[in-house]
C-alpha positions as CSV (number, residue, x, y, z in Angstrom):
1,M,37.6,4.4,-13.8
2,T,38.4,5.8,-17.2
3,L,41.2,8.3,-17.6
4,Y,43.3,9.0,-20.9
5,I,46.9,8.3,-20.2
6,F,50.0,10.3,-22.3
7,I,52.9,8.6,-23.0
8,V,55.7,10.2,-25.2
9,A,59.2,9.0,-24.6
10,F,62.6,10.0,-26.5
11,I,65.9,8.5,-28.5
12,M,68.2,11.3,-27.7
13,P,71.9,11.3,-29.3
14,N,73.6,9.9,-26.9
15,G,70.9,6.8,-26.6
16,D,69.2,7.4,-23.5
17,F,65.3,6.6,-23.6
18,L,63.6,9.2,-21.7
19,S,59.5,8.9,-21.2
20,G,57.1,10.2,-19.2
21,V,53.1,9.2,-18.4
22,S,50.7,11.3,-17.6
23,I,46.7,11.6,-17.2
24,V,45.1,14.4,-18.7
25,D,41.6,15.4,-19.7
26,S,42.0,14.5,-22.7
27,C,43.7,13.2,-25.5
28,P,45.8,17.0,-27.0
29,K,45.3,17.3,-30.2
30,M,48.8,16.2,-33.0
31,E,49.5,20.0,-33.6
32,Q,49.8,20.2,-29.2
33,V,52.2,16.9,-29.1
34,I,54.4,17.9,-32.2
35,D,54.6,21.9,-30.8
36,F,55.9,19.4,-27.9
37,V,57.7,17.0,-29.7
38,K,59.9,20.5,-31.1
39,K,60.1,21.9,-28.3
40,Q,62.0,18.5,-26.9
41,G,64.3,18.6,-29.8
42,I,65.6,21.9,-29.7
43,E,66.3,22.1,-26.2
44,N,67.5,18.4,-25.3
45,G,68.4,17.4,-28.9
46,A,66.5,14.7,-28.9
47,K,66.5,12.7,-32.3
48,F,63.6,10.0,-32.7
49,W,60.2,10.6,-30.6
50,S,56.4,8.4,-30.3
51,A,53.9,9.5,-28.3
52,Q,49.8,8.0,-27.3
53,C,47.3,8.9,-25.9
54,S,44.8,6.6,-25.0
55,S,41.6,6.5,-22.5
56,V,42.4,2.9,-20.5
57,D,40.0,1.2,-17.6
58,F,41.1,0.6,-14.3
59,A,39.4,-1.5,-11.7
60,P,38.5,-1.0,-8.0
61,F,40.9,-3.0,-5.7
62,F,38.3,-4.4,-2.9
63,Q,39.6,-4.6,0.7
64,E,39.5,-8.1,1.5
65,E,41.5,-8.7,-2.1
66,L,44.5,-7.1,-0.6
67,T,44.1,-8.8,3.1
């Protein structure tokens, strides 16, 4: 199964690290990411950020392997 994973991370003024991970239908356009990041910078005072979106292949568990 292939899913798209979107990861965003922020460094706050006090040095705290905040992050979020979401499964998305498709990777957002850069303009959407920048709009979101600007909002976080204004509302929460984030100083640095990074974001990444990529497809990830997930392997199924087989019942006999779990016992």
